[in-house]
N, C-alpha and C positions, 0 to 999 in steps of 0.2 A: 504494500500500500504506500502511496506517495504521501509526503508530508503536506498537510493542508496549511494554508496561510493562517496566521494567528495575529490578533490585535496585540500590539505592544502597548500595554496599559500605561507604563511609565512615560513613554514618549508621547502617547496620546494625551496624557495629563499635562505634559509640558506644552503641547500644542494648545490645550484649553487655556492655560495660563497666558501664553503668548497672545492668543486671539482675544482673550478678555482684556488684557492690557492695551492691545491695539485699538480695541473698541472703547477704551477709556472707561471701563466698568470695574467696580470693586466687587469683591465676593458678596458683600451685602446687597449690591445692586442686583446681582444674579439671583440671590436668595429672594429678593422682593419680586423680581420678574416671574420666578417659578412658583411663588407663593409658599415657599418652604418655611416651616416654623423655626428651623435652625440652619446654619450654613454647613453643617457637617457633610452632607452629600456632596456639595461642591468641593470642599476640601479633599474628600476621598477621590473624586474624579481627578483633581489636580495632582494628587500624590500618586495616582495610579493604583490605588488599593480597591477601587470600584469603578465600574463603567456606567455612564448614563444609559438609561433605558432608551429604546428606539424613539419613543415619543420625545424624550428630553433631548436626544441627539438631533432630532428634526428641529426642535425649538432652538437649540444652540446654533444650528446652521442659519436659521432665520435671524437670530439676534446678532450673530457675527457676520452675517451676509457672505457666507462661504458655502460651498458644497460639503456634504457630510464626509466625503472622502478626503477633504482638506483638514478635517478634524482628526480623523482616525489615522493611526500609523500602523500599517500592516507589515509584519515580517514574513518572508517566504513567498511574497506575492510574485507570480510569474507573469 
């Protein structure tokens, strides 16, 4: 069986940080946009310990005005 591509969670998190900063948004700003009670989910995304759900990834792409594949970093992609 061939190796399937995998999302690099740490590098994807670094992308989220970079895109958030380029959009001049704070973690608190994202928290408010998503309606989260706490910012923990966003910190987990940024540190690469958790991934946004598909719905949240779609929302991030709209907020950052990029395609979803510009947020995700995939290893082993052919």
